[in-house]
C-alpha positions as CSV (number, residue, x, y, z in Angstrom):
1,M,0.1,0.1,0.0
2,T,1.4,3.4,-0.8
3,I,0.7,6.1,1.6
4,M,0.5,9.7,0.0
5,A,0.2,12.5,2.6
6,G,0.9,15.1,-0.2
7,R,2.7,15.4,-3.3
8,S,6.6,16.1,-3.0
9,P,8.8,17.2,-5.8
10,G,9.9,14.3,-8.0
11,A,13.4,13.7,-9.3
12,I,13.1,15.8,-12.4
13,E,11.8,18.6,-10.3
14,W,14.8,18.4,-7.9
15,F,17.2,18.3,-10.8
16,Q,15.8,21.3,-12.3
17,R,16.4,23.1,-8.8
18,A,19.9,22.0,-8.8
19,K,20.3,23.3,-12.2
20,Q,18.7,26.7,-11.3
21,M,20.7,27.1,-8.4
22,R,23.9,26.1,-10.2
23,R,23.2,28.6,-12.9
24,Q,22.4,31.4,-10.4
25,Q,25.8,30.7,-8.8
26,L,27.5,30.7,-12.1
27,N,26.0,34.0,-13.2
28,T,26.9,35.7,-10.1
29,L,30.4,34.6,-10.8
30,A,30.3,35.8,-14.0
31,Q,29.4,39.3,-13.0
32,L,32.0,39.4,-10.4
33,G,34.4,38.8,-13.2
34,S,35.2,42.6,-13.7
35,L,35.7,42.9,-9.8
36,V,38.5,40.2,-10.0
37,N,40.0,42.1,-13.0
38,G,39.9,45.4,-11.1
39,I,41.4,43.7,-7.9
40,S,44.3,42.4,-10.2
41,R,44.9,45.4,-11.7
42,L,44.9,47.6,-8.6
43,A,47.2,45.0,-6.9
44,H,49.7,45.1,-9.7
45,M,50.1,48.8,-9.5
46,L,50.5,49.0,-5.9
47,Q,53.2,46.2,-6.1
48,C,54.9,48.7,-8.7
49,E,54.5,51.8,-6.3
50,R,55.8,49.6,-3.3
51,G,59.0,48.6,-5.0
52,A,59.5,52.1,-6.3
53,S,58.8,53.9,-3.0
54,N,61.6,51.2,-1.4
55,V,64.1,52.4,-3.8
56,W,63.5,55.9,-3.4
57,L,63.6,55.9,0.4
58,C,66.8,53.9,0.3
59,S,68.4,56.2,-2.1
60,Q,67.5,59.0,0.2
61,G,65.4,60.7,-2.7
62,T,68.0,60.2,-5.2
63,L,66.6,57.3,-7.4
64,Y,63.2,56.5,-8.8
65,A,61.5,59.8,-8.1
66,L,59.8,59.7,-11.3
67,E,58.8,56.1,-11.2
68,C,57.3,56.8,-7.7
69,K,55.0,59.6,-9.2
70,A,54.1,57.6,-12.3
71,S,53.1,54.5,-10.3
72,R,51.0,56.5,-7.8
73,A,49.1,58.1,-10.7
74,L,48.4,54.7,-12.2
75,A,47.3,53.1,-8.9
76,D,45.1,56.1,-8.4
77,D,43.4,55.4,-11.8
78,N,42.8,51.8,-11.0
79,L,41.7,52.6,-7.6
80,A,39.0,54.8,-8.9
81,A,38.1,52.2,-11.6
82,L,37.7,49.6,-8.6
83,Y,35.3,51.8,-6.8
84,R,33.3,52.3,-9.8
85,I,33.1,48.5,-10.3
86,L,32.0,48.1,-6.8
87,D,29.2,50.9,-7.1
88,E,28.0,49.1,-10.1
89,Q,28.2,45.3,-8.7
90,S,24.7,44.0,-7.8
91,P,24.5,42.4,-4.1
92,M,27.6,40.6,-3.3
93,P,27.4,36.7,-2.7
94,G,27.6,36.6,1.2
95,S,28.3,38.5,4.1
96,T,32.1,37.6,4.2
97,V,32.7,39.0,0.9
98,C,31.3,42.4,2.0
99,E,33.3,42.2,5.1
100,R,36.6,41.6,3.2
101,I,35.7,44.4,0.9
102,A,35.0,46.7,3.7
103,S,38.6,45.7,5.3
104,A,40.2,46.4,1.9
105,I,38.5,49.8,1.5
106,Q,39.5,50.7,5.0
107,S,43.2,49.9,4.5
108,L,43.0,51.9,1.1
109,D,41.9,54.8,3.2
110,G,45.4,55.0,4.9
111,L,47.1,55.0,1.3
112,S,47.5,58.8,1.2
113,A,48.9,59.1,4.7
114,L,51.4,56.4,3.7
115,R,52.6,58.2,0.6
116,D,53.0,61.5,2.8
117,G,55.1,59.6,4.8
118,V,57.3,58.2,1.9
119,S,57.4,61.7,0.3
120,E,58.7,63.4,3.6
121,Q,61.0,60.5,4.4
122,N,59.8,60.1,7.8
123,I,59.2,56.5,7.4
124,T,61.7,53.9,6.7
125,A,61.6,51.5,3.6
126,P,60.8,48.4,5.7
127,Q,57.9,50.2,7.4
128,A,56.6,51.4,4.0
129,M,56.7,48.0,2.7
130,E,54.9,46.6,5.5
131,H,52.3,49.1,5.1
132,Y,51.9,48.5,1.3
133,S,51.9,44.6,2.0
134,R,49.0,45.1,4.4
135,I,47.1,47.0,2.0
136,L,47.6,44.4,-0.7
137,R,46.9,41.4,1.7
138,H,43.5,42.9,2.4
139,L,42.7,43.7,-1.3
140,L,43.8,40.2,-2.4
141,S,41.9,38.4,0.6
142,I,38.4,39.3,-1.5
143,V,39.3,37.0,-4.3
144,P,38.8,33.7,-2.5
145,Q,35.7,34.6,-1.0
146,L,33.9,35.0,-4.4
147,N,34.2,31.4,-4.9
148,D,32.7,30.5,-1.8
149,S,29.3,29.3,-3.0
150,I,30.5,27.7,-6.1
151,D,30.3,23.9,-6.1
152,D,31.5,23.0,-9.5
153,P,34.9,21.3,-9.1
154,Q,36.1,22.7,-12.6
155,I,35.4,26.3,-11.8
156,A,36.7,25.5,-8.2
157,G,40.0,24.4,-9.6
158,R,40.4,27.4,-12.1
159,F,39.8,29.6,-9.1
160,V,42.3,27.6,-7.0
161,A,44.9,28.3,-9.9
162,L,44.0,32.0,-10.1
163,Y,44.1,32.7,-6.4
164,S,47.5,30.7,-6.1
165,L,48.9,32.7,-8.9
166,M,48.0,36.1,-7.4
167,Q,49.5,35.3,-4.2
168,G,52.7,33.8,-5.7
169,K,52.8,37.0,-7.7
170,E,52.5,39.1,-4.5
171,L,55.3,37.2,-2.8
172,A,57.4,37.8,-5.8
173,G,56.6,41.5,-5.5
174,Q,57.4,41.4,-1.9
175,E,61.0,39.6,-2.9
176,R,61.6,42.7,-5.4
177,A,60.9,45.2,-2.7
178,L,63.0,43.4,0.0
179,G,66.0,43.2,-2.6
180,A,65.7,46.8,-3.7
181,I,66.2,47.7,0.2
182,G,69.2,45.4,0.6
183,F,71.0,46.2,-2.7
184,T,70.4,49.9,-2.7
185,Q,71.8,50.1,0.8
186,G,74.6,47.7,-0.1
187,F,73.7,45.5,2.8
188,F,71.4,42.9,4.0
189,S,70.8,42.3,7.5
190,D,69.9,38.8,8.9
191,D,66.3,39.8,9.3
192,T,65.9,41.0,5.5
193,R,67.8,37.9,4.5
194,Q,65.3,35.6,6.3
195,R,62.5,37.5,4.9
196,L,63.8,37.2,1.3
197,V,64.2,33.5,1.7
198,D,60.7,33.0,3.3
199,R,59.2,35.0,0.1
200,I,61.2,33.0,-2.3
201,D,60.1,29.8,-0.4
202,G,56.3,31.1,-0.3
203,Q,56.0,31.8,-3.7
204,Q,57.4,28.7,-5.0
205,S,54.7,26.9,-3.0
206,C,52.0,29.2,-4.5
207,F,53.1,28.6,-8.1
208,D,53.4,24.8,-7.3
209,V,49.7,24.8,-6.6
210,F,48.9,26.9,-9.6
211,L,50.9,24.7,-12.0
212,S,48.9,21.7,-10.7
213,C,45.4,23.3,-11.4
214,C,46.0,25.2,-14.6
215,R,45.9,24.1,-18.3
216,E,48.6,22.7,-20.1
217,D,49.3,25.5,-22.4
218,V,49.2,28.0,-19.3
219,R,51.9,25.7,-17.7
220,E,54.2,26.1,-20.6
221,T,53.6,29.8,-20.6
222,F,54.7,29.9,-16.9
223,M,57.7,27.9,-17.4
224,L,58.7,29.9,-20.4
225,N,58.4,33.5,-19.3
226,C,57.7,33.4,-15.5
227,Q,60.6,31.8,-14.1
228,P,63.4,33.6,-12.6
229,C,66.3,34.3,-15.1
230,L,69.6,33.3,-14.3
231,E,70.8,36.9,-13.5
232,T,67.9,36.8,-10.7
233,E,69.0,33.8,-9.4
234,Q,72.7,35.1,-9.3
235,L,71.7,38.2,-7.3
236,R,69.6,36.0,-5.0
237,R,72.7,33.9,-4.1
238,V,74.7,37.4,-3.5
239,A,71.6,38.7,-1.3
240,C,71.3,35.6,0.5
241,T,75.0,34.5,1.1
242,R,77.4,37.9,1.2
243,Q,76.9,41.5,1.4
244,P,76.7,43.2,-2.0
245,G,78.5,46.4,-1.1
246,A,77.6,50.0,-2.1
247,D,77.5,50.8,-5.7
248,N,75.4,54.0,-5.9
249,G,72.2,52.0,-6.5
250,H,73.6,50.2,-9.8
251,T,73.0,46.7,-8.5
252,A,69.8,47.8,-7.2
253,L,68.3,49.2,-10.4
254,H,69.6,46.0,-12.2
255,W,67.6,43.7,-9.7
256,F,64.7,45.9,-9.9
257,A,64.5,45.9,-13.7
258,R,64.9,42.0,-13.8
259,Q,62.4,41.4,-11.2
260,T,60.0,43.8,-12.8
261,A,60.3,42.1,-16.2
262,R,59.2,38.8,-14.5
263,L,56.3,40.5,-12.6
264,E,54.9,42.1,-15.9
265,H,54.8,38.4,-17.3
266,L,53.1,37.4,-14.2
267,R,50.6,40.0,-14.7
268,T,50.1,38.9,-18.4
269,L,49.5,35.3,-17.5
270,E,47.1,36.6,-14.5
271,E,45.2,38.3,-17.3
272,I,45.0,35.0,-19.2
273,V,44.0,33.0,-16.2
274,I,41.2,35.2,-15.4
275,A,40.1,35.3,-19.0
276,D,40.0,31.5,-19.2
277,L,38.1,31.5,-15.8
278,M,35.3,33.5,-17.4
279,M,35.2,31.6,-20.4
280,A,34.8,28.4,-18.6
281,V,31.9,30.1,-16.5
282,D,30.3,31.2,-19.7
283,A,30.6,27.8,-21.2
284,R,29.2,26.0,-18.3
285,I,26.2,28.4,-18.1
286,Q,25.5,27.9,-22.0
287,N,26.1,24.0,-21.7
288,D,23.7,23.7,-18.7
289,D,20.6,23.2,-20.5
290,E,20.2,19.7,-20.2
291,I,19.1,17.6,-17.0
292,T,21.6,14.8,-16.6
293,P,20.6,12.1,-13.9
294,V,23.6,10.9,-11.9
295,D,25.2,7.6,-13.4
296,D,26.5,4.6,-11.6
297,E,30.2,6.0,-12.2
298,Q,29.2,9.5,-10.8
299,D,27.3,8.0,-8.1
300,D,30.6,6.2,-6.9
301,P,32.2,8.2,-4.1
302,L,35.5,6.9,-4.9
303,A,35.2,8.0,-8.6
304,C,34.7,11.7,-7.4
305,Y,37.0,11.7,-4.4
306,P,40.0,13.6,-6.2
307,D,37.6,16.6,-7.0
308,K,36.7,16.9,-3.5
309,P,39.9,18.8,-1.9
310,L,39.5,21.4,-4.6
311,L,36.1,23.0,-3.0
312,P,37.8,24.1,0.3
313,L,41.3,24.7,-0.9
314,L,40.7,28.3,-1.5
315,R,39.9,29.2,2.1
316,Q,42.4,26.7,3.4
317,Q,45.0,28.4,1.4
318,A,44.2,31.9,2.6
319,R,44.1,30.7,6.3
320,E,47.8,29.3,5.4
321,I,48.8,32.5,4.0
322,E,47.6,34.3,7.2
323,L,49.3,31.8,9.3
324,L,52.4,32.5,7.4
325,S,52.0,36.1,7.9
326,R,51.8,35.5,11.7
327,Q,54.7,33.3,11.7
328,L,56.7,35.8,9.9
329,A,55.8,38.7,12.3
330,S,56.7,36.5,15.1
331,L,60.1,35.6,13.5
332,R,61.1,39.2,13.2
333,D,60.2,39.8,16.9
334,T,62.1,36.8,17.7
335,L,65.3,38.1,15.6
336,E,64.9,41.7,17.3
337,E,65.0,40.3,20.9
338,R,68.0,38.1,20.1
339,K,69.8,41.3,19.1
340,I,68.9,43.2,22.1
341,I,70.1,39.9,24.1
342,D,73.4,39.8,22.3
343,K,74.0,43.6,22.9
344,A,73.4,43.1,26.6
345,K,75.9,40.1,26.7
346,S,78.4,42.4,25.0
347,V,78.0,45.1,27.6
348,L,78.4,42.4,30.5
349,M,81.6,41.2,28.8
350,A,83.1,44.5,28.5
351,H,82.1,46.0,31.9
352,Q,82.0,43.0,34.0
353,N,84.8,41.0,32.5
354,M,82.8,38.1,31.6
355,S,83.0,35.5,28.9
356,E,79.9,34.9,26.6
357,E,78.7,32.0,28.3
358,Q,79.0,33.7,31.8
359,A,77.1,36.7,30.5
360,W,74.4,34.5,29.3
361,Y,73.9,32.7,32.4
362,A,74.0,36.0,34.3
363,L,71.2,37.5,32.2
364,R,69.3,34.1,32.6
365,K,69.7,34.0,36.4
366,M,68.4,37.6,36.8
367,A,65.4,36.8,34.5
368,M,64.4,33.9,36.7
369,D,65.0,35.8,40.0
370,K,62.6,38.7,38.7
371,N,60.2,36.4,36.9
372,Q,60.8,38.3,33.7
373,R,61.9,37.6,30.2
374,M,65.6,37.6,29.1
375,V,64.8,40.2,26.7
376,D,63.1,42.7,29.2
377,I,66.3,42.2,31.5
378,A,68.6,42.9,28.5
379,H,66.7,45.9,27.7
380,A,66.8,47.2,31.2
381,L,70.8,46.5,31.0
382,L,71.2,48.6,28.0
383,T,68.9,51.4,29.3
384,V,69.8,51.6,33.0
385,K,73.9,51.6,33.0
386,T,73.9,51.5,37.0
387,L,72.4,48.2,36.7
388,W,76.0,47.0,35.4
389,Q,77.5,47.1,38.8
390,V,75.2,44.6,40.5
391,I,75.4,41.6,38.1
392,P,77.2,39.0,40.1
393,K,80.1,37.3,38.3
394,E,80.0,33.5,37.9
């Protein structure tokens, strides 16, 4: 006996609902293509402005004055274009996207003050780089959220490729800026070297993900045009293994030119990947007219398993990049604390006639006795010279 409490939608109707929802998702993503393009263009010009500003600051205003002015003007043009795109957008797909856009706009509001600091040279090159990178981080964080509601594995895979490429390009831009600082000054500190190595390793991880998700012809283009050239690799080794020496900015300009050429190739590839994503979305919309029941092979959970990790990968990668940023900040703090402790040890060795080991144990004993960190004790020793006389020799 069949019990009918009321007619529920049949299989065909559920397939129709699924198709309608999928098409709505794809149409929303297609409309957001202009936003992705706008973010990409603005990010590229801010990366150019960041690099030129670093050279200008490190050279004390003798190099790249015209480049700074030109990059600012182009960044302003692209910023105005992005604001127009945002004004024309229909409601965004989710509150998280709106929150990311709000954070990006808030950080962009500080761009004028940052530029004033650069122009007046009352900000250091590392500080300027940190401010520019923070703006770019907020701006690029919008992109993965645009795919939040898309459950088509092919579209998701293309989005993974795009976001990985954009993040790798940003890390390459940070590498250019860090190298510009060191080569212009003729000196790489341990902290700058470590940050440079982190950016080189980080961009390679992003590009590995990109290459695993993109089309074969795109992969070939990347390998042909976007890999570091031999001269860049040689300059990397100089930066990471020895001090380059001051040469009036000659090496810095050479480094900057080589890295800029690579970033321009990456930007061209970025445009190709964005266009490919939008074409795939349009094709998916056009080919979504037929209702296709799930066959036995599609119903096999093992058959579709390889596609599943693509769905959360964008959000996972964003979290990993945020974690990397926090780790890098922690590393910078650790290196700075180590420098303070080393200076305090030198003071004890000079004024208390201690060996390096004795100085270290003295600092540790005072920290334990006072229930404070060693870096706090070291800082006090460097600030209050009268404390030098009360350190017991061991």
